[in-house]
C-alpha positions as CSV (number, residue, x, y, z in Angstrom):
1,M,-55.0,36.2,116.5
2,K,-52.8,39.6,116.3
3,N,-53.9,42.6,114.1
4,T,-51.1,42.3,111.4
5,K,-51.2,43.1,107.7
6,A,-50.3,39.2,107.5
7,N,-53.3,37.9,110.0
8,R,-55.8,40.1,108.4
9,Q,-55.0,38.7,104.6
10,K,-55.4,35.2,107.1
11,F,-58.7,35.8,108.0
12,L,-60.2,37.0,104.7
13,R,-58.8,34.3,102.6
14,G,-60.2,32.4,105.4
15,Y,-63.8,33.6,104.9
16,L,-63.0,33.3,100.6
17,K,-62.3,29.7,101.4
18,I,-65.8,29.5,102.8
19,L,-67.7,31.0,100.3
20,L,-65.9,28.7,97.7
21,S,-66.7,25.6,99.8
22,W,-70.5,25.6,99.0
23,K,-69.2,25.1,95.6
24,N,-69.7,21.0,96.5
25,K,-71.3,21.3,100.1
26,K,-74.9,20.4,100.8
27,Q,-76.8,23.4,102.2
28,N,-78.7,22.5,105.8
29,I,-81.5,24.5,105.7
30,K,-82.3,24.4,108.9
31,L,-79.1,25.2,110.5
32,M,-79.5,28.3,107.9
33,E,-83.1,29.2,109.7
34,K,-81.6,28.4,113.2
35,S,-78.8,31.2,112.7
36,L,-81.3,33.4,111.5
37,K,-83.5,33.7,114.5
38,E,-80.4,34.1,116.7
39,L,-79.4,36.7,114.4
40,N,-83.1,38.3,114.4
41,K,-82.8,37.9,118.3
42,T,-79.9,40.4,118.8
43,L,-81.5,43.0,115.9
44,P,-84.3,45.3,117.0
45,K,-87.7,44.2,117.0
46,P,-87.1,40.7,117.5
47,D,-91.0,39.6,116.6
48,R,-89.5,40.0,113.2
49,K,-90.3,37.4,110.2
50,V,-87.3,35.7,109.3
51,I,-87.7,33.9,106.2
52,L,-85.3,32.1,103.8
53,Y,-85.4,32.1,100.3
54,K,-83.8,29.4,97.4
55,S,-83.7,31.6,94.9
56,R,-83.5,35.7,93.8
57,N,-86.6,34.8,91.8
58,D,-88.7,33.5,94.9
59,L,-87.7,36.7,97.0
60,W,-88.3,38.6,94.5
61,S,-91.9,37.5,93.6
62,D,-92.6,37.6,97.1
63,L,-91.3,41.5,97.8
64,W,-93.6,42.6,95.0
65,S,-96.9,40.7,95.6
66,N,-97.3,40.9,99.5
67,L,-95.8,44.7,99.8
68,K,-97.6,46.7,102.7
69,S,-97.1,49.5,103.6
70,D,-95.3,49.3,106.3
71,L,-92.4,47.4,104.6
72,R,-93.0,50.2,101.4
73,S,-92.5,53.0,104.0
74,D,-89.4,51.2,105.3
75,L,-88.0,51.1,101.9
76,G,-89.5,53.3,99.6
77,S,-88.2,54.5,96.6
78,D,-85.3,53.1,97.2
79,L,-86.6,49.3,96.9
80,R,-87.0,48.8,93.7
81,S,-83.5,50.1,92.7
82,D,-81.1,48.6,95.7
83,L,-82.9,45.0,95.9
84,G,-83.3,45.1,92.0
85,N,-79.7,46.1,91.6
86,D,-78.5,43.2,94.3
87,L,-81.0,40.9,92.7
88,W,-81.4,41.2,89.1
89,S,-77.1,42.2,88.4
90,D,-76.5,38.3,89.6
91,L,-73.5,38.7,91.4
92,K,-71.0,41.5,90.0
93,S,-67.3,40.8,88.4
94,E,-65.8,40.8,91.4
95,T,-66.6,38.5,94.5
96,W,-65.9,40.4,97.1
97,E,-67.8,43.2,96.2
98,Y,-70.9,40.9,96.8
99,Y,-69.7,39.2,100.1
100,E,-70.2,42.0,102.2
101,S,-71.0,40.4,105.1
102,I,-68.0,39.4,106.4
103,W,-66.9,43.5,107.1
104,P,-68.6,43.9,110.2
105,I,-66.9,40.6,111.9
106,F,-63.5,41.4,110.2
107,V,-63.6,45.0,112.4
108,G,-65.1,42.8,115.2
109,Y,-62.8,40.2,114.8
110,F,-59.1,42.6,114.6
111,Y,-61.3,45.8,116.2
112,K,-62.6,44.2,119.6
113,N,-62.1,47.7,121.6
114,L,-64.0,49.9,119.3
115,P,-67.4,51.1,121.2
116,T,-69.4,50.1,118.3
117,V,-68.0,46.9,117.9
118,K,-68.2,46.4,121.7
119,R,-71.6,47.5,121.5
120,R,-72.9,45.1,118.7
121,L,-70.8,42.0,119.8
122,P,-74.1,39.7,119.9
123,T,-74.9,40.9,116.3
124,I,-71.6,40.5,115.0
125,K,-71.3,36.5,116.6
126,A,-74.7,36.5,115.2
127,L,-73.8,37.3,111.4
128,D,-70.6,34.9,111.9
129,E,-72.8,31.7,112.3
130,C,-75.0,32.9,109.6
131,I,-72.1,32.9,106.5
132,K,-70.6,29.9,108.2
133,S,-74.1,27.8,108.0
134,G,-74.4,29.2,104.2
135,I,-76.5,32.3,104.3
136,G,-74.8,34.3,101.7
137,Y,-77.4,37.4,101.3
138,L,-79.1,39.3,104.1
139,W,-81.7,42.1,103.6
140,L,-83.8,43.5,106.6
141,S,-87.1,45.7,106.8
142,S,-88.9,46.6,109.7
143,T,-91.1,43.4,109.9
144,T,-89.4,40.9,107.8
145,L,-86.1,39.5,107.6
146,Y,-84.9,38.2,104.5
147,A,-82.2,35.8,103.8
148,L,-80.4,33.7,100.8
149,P,-78.1,30.9,100.9
150,F,-74.7,31.5,98.9
151,P,-74.9,30.3,95.4
152,K,-72.0,27.6,93.9
153,I,-69.7,29.7,92.1
154,S,-66.7,29.0,90.7
155,I,-63.8,31.9,90.2
156,D,-60.3,32.5,88.6
157,A,-57.0,33.4,90.2
158,E,-57.9,37.1,90.1
159,K,-61.6,35.9,92.3
160,R,-63.3,36.9,89.2
161,L,-66.5,34.8,88.2
162,H,-65.4,32.6,85.9
163,C,-66.1,28.9,84.1
164,E,-64.9,27.4,80.8
165,N,-67.2,24.9,80.5
166,G,-70.5,25.4,82.4
167,P,-72.4,28.0,84.8
168,A,-70.0,30.2,87.0
169,C,-73.0,30.8,89.3
170,E,-75.9,28.7,90.2
171,W,-78.7,29.4,92.7
172,A,-80.4,26.4,94.2
173,S,-83.8,26.8,92.3
174,D,-81.5,25.7,89.4
175,E,-80.7,29.4,88.1
176,K,-77.5,29.4,86.5
177,F,-75.7,32.1,84.6
178,W,-72.2,32.4,82.9
179,W,-69.1,34.2,83.2
180,I,-65.8,34.3,81.9
181,H,-62.9,35.9,84.0
182,G,-65.8,38.3,84.9
183,V,-67.7,39.3,82.1
184,K,-71.1,37.7,82.0
185,V,-71.9,36.0,78.8
186,T,-74.3,33.6,77.6
187,Q,-74.4,29.6,77.7
188,K,-73.9,28.9,74.5
189,I,-70.4,30.9,74.8
190,V,-69.2,28.8,77.3
191,E,-71.2,25.3,76.9
192,T,-71.3,25.6,72.8
193,P,-68.3,27.6,71.4
194,N,-68.6,25.8,68.4
195,K,-72.0,26.7,67.6
196,L,-70.8,30.6,67.7
197,T,-71.4,32.2,64.2
198,K,-70.3,35.4,62.4
199,N,-73.9,37.0,63.4
200,D,-73.2,36.3,67.3
201,W,-70.2,37.8,66.9
202,L,-71.5,40.9,64.6
203,N,-74.6,41.6,66.5
204,E,-72.9,41.8,70.0
205,K,-72.6,45.1,71.2
206,N,-70.4,45.0,74.7
207,A,-67.2,45.0,73.4
208,E,-65.7,42.9,76.2
209,V,-68.3,40.4,75.1
210,R,-67.2,40.2,71.5
211,R,-63.6,39.9,72.3
212,I,-65.0,36.2,74.1
213,I,-66.4,35.2,71.6
214,Q,-63.8,36.0,69.0
215,D,-61.3,33.9,71.4
216,R,-63.8,30.7,71.7
217,M,-65.1,30.4,68.6
218,P,-63.2,27.6,66.5
219,D,-61.3,29.0,63.0
220,F,-62.7,32.4,64.2
221,A,-61.5,34.2,61.2
222,K,-62.9,31.3,58.8
223,K,-66.3,31.6,60.3
224,V,-66.1,35.4,59.8
225,G,-64.9,35.5,56.6
226,A,-61.4,37.2,57.0
227,K,-58.9,37.4,54.4
228,R,-55.6,36.6,54.9
229,I,-53.3,40.1,54.4
230,Q,-49.7,39.1,55.3
231,K,-48.1,36.1,57.3
232,D,-44.6,35.8,59.5
233,D,-42.6,34.7,62.3
234,Y,-44.9,36.9,64.1
235,G,-48.4,35.4,63.1
236,E,-51.0,36.2,60.4
237,L,-52.4,39.3,59.4
238,V,-56.2,39.2,58.2
239,E,-58.7,41.4,57.3
240,I,-62.5,41.6,57.8
241,E,-65.0,43.3,56.5
242,L,-67.4,45.4,58.5
243,P,-70.3,47.2,56.5
244,N,-71.7,48.7,59.6
245,D,-68.8,50.0,61.3
246,P,-67.5,53.8,60.9
247,E,-63.4,52.2,59.9
248,K,-65.4,49.3,57.3
249,I,-62.8,47.0,57.7
250,A,-61.0,45.4,60.9
251,R,-57.8,43.9,61.1
252,Y,-56.5,41.3,63.5
253,V,-53.3,39.4,63.9
254,K,-53.2,35.9,65.0
255,V,-50.6,34.8,67.3
256,K,-50.1,32.1,69.9
257,D,-49.6,33.0,73.6
258,S,-46.2,31.3,74.3
259,S,-47.1,30.1,77.8
260,T,-50.3,28.2,76.9
261,T,-50.1,27.9,73.4
262,R,-53.8,29.5,73.0
263,L,-54.2,31.5,69.5
264,Y,-56.0,34.5,70.3
265,Y,-56.7,37.7,67.5
266,L,-55.5,40.9,68.5
267,R,-57.3,43.8,67.2
268,I,-55.0,46.0,65.6
269,P,-55.6,49.3,63.5
270,P,-56.5,48.8,60.1
271,T,-53.6,51.1,58.3
272,V,-51.2,48.4,59.7
273,E,-49.4,46.1,57.3
274,T,-47.3,43.7,59.2
275,C,-47.7,41.3,62.3
276,K,-44.9,42.6,63.9
277,A,-45.9,46.2,63.5
278,G,-49.4,44.9,64.9
279,I,-47.8,43.5,67.7
280,A,-45.4,46.3,68.2
281,W,-48.6,48.7,68.2
282,S,-49.9,46.3,70.7
283,F,-46.7,47.0,73.1
284,G,-47.0,51.3,72.2
285,L,-44.0,50.6,70.1
286,E,-43.0,51.8,66.7
287,E,-42.2,48.3,64.2
288,K,-38.4,48.7,64.1
289,D,-38.3,49.2,68.2
290,Y,-40.0,46.1,68.8
291,L,-37.3,43.7,69.7
292,P,-38.9,40.3,71.5
293,D,-35.5,38.5,71.5
294,Q,-33.5,41.2,73.3
295,E,-36.8,41.9,75.5
296,T,-36.5,38.1,76.4
């Protein structure tokens, strides 16, 4: 395969398919262990232990309960911050940010003549086999090669973790995490949105999560006690009292997405008096300048 932009994109898409294939594929632990041992042989100190864990919790517990001086000196104070960030932030919103193991393979595939690539070719090939066997995460110390399989994931068209009716990330140990378009949310928001309440919305500190709650909560305006201010062909303008908010009130335009027919609430400044003015504001326009028919 020639080193062209199209081929590089094809290569990356291929590896993304490998990642997504673990959504419904049974993991072969023996194959993973074999590929890890082969990878370890290509690294310095081949007598290093190789350990494959089923979950982040198992790895974390083992690291801290069996922390020895050599591991401490090797990873030092960065152990908690680096591993902790990786282990406990689950998967980041962008899947590619976590799928870092492919980059040495990517470079080795398209830039074979680099001196560094030539020196480390056995390691790059072994790493390739690890990924294809189902290994998703690797950590290395002077004594141990730690590894985790890929979790089962679901993503949207923008490659963000996303699932409308279940966990978007599920580990072999049944650890599950829920995401909507790259935003981490609770199981309740995803699986039982009909049970969401006004307090769920009011008490949520994260603005993105709060927006998702209002989008997924059936009859949002009624549940939060909104009152109608105005209605026209552009939508319905409602107002909600917020005693703890600096502005004391919030105004929303209830509109329908013409492409999906989905109803959603667009927050607008509390001084806006009409639906048309609110929609115009969302486009950075004055009400008189908002001409949707002309734009179409």
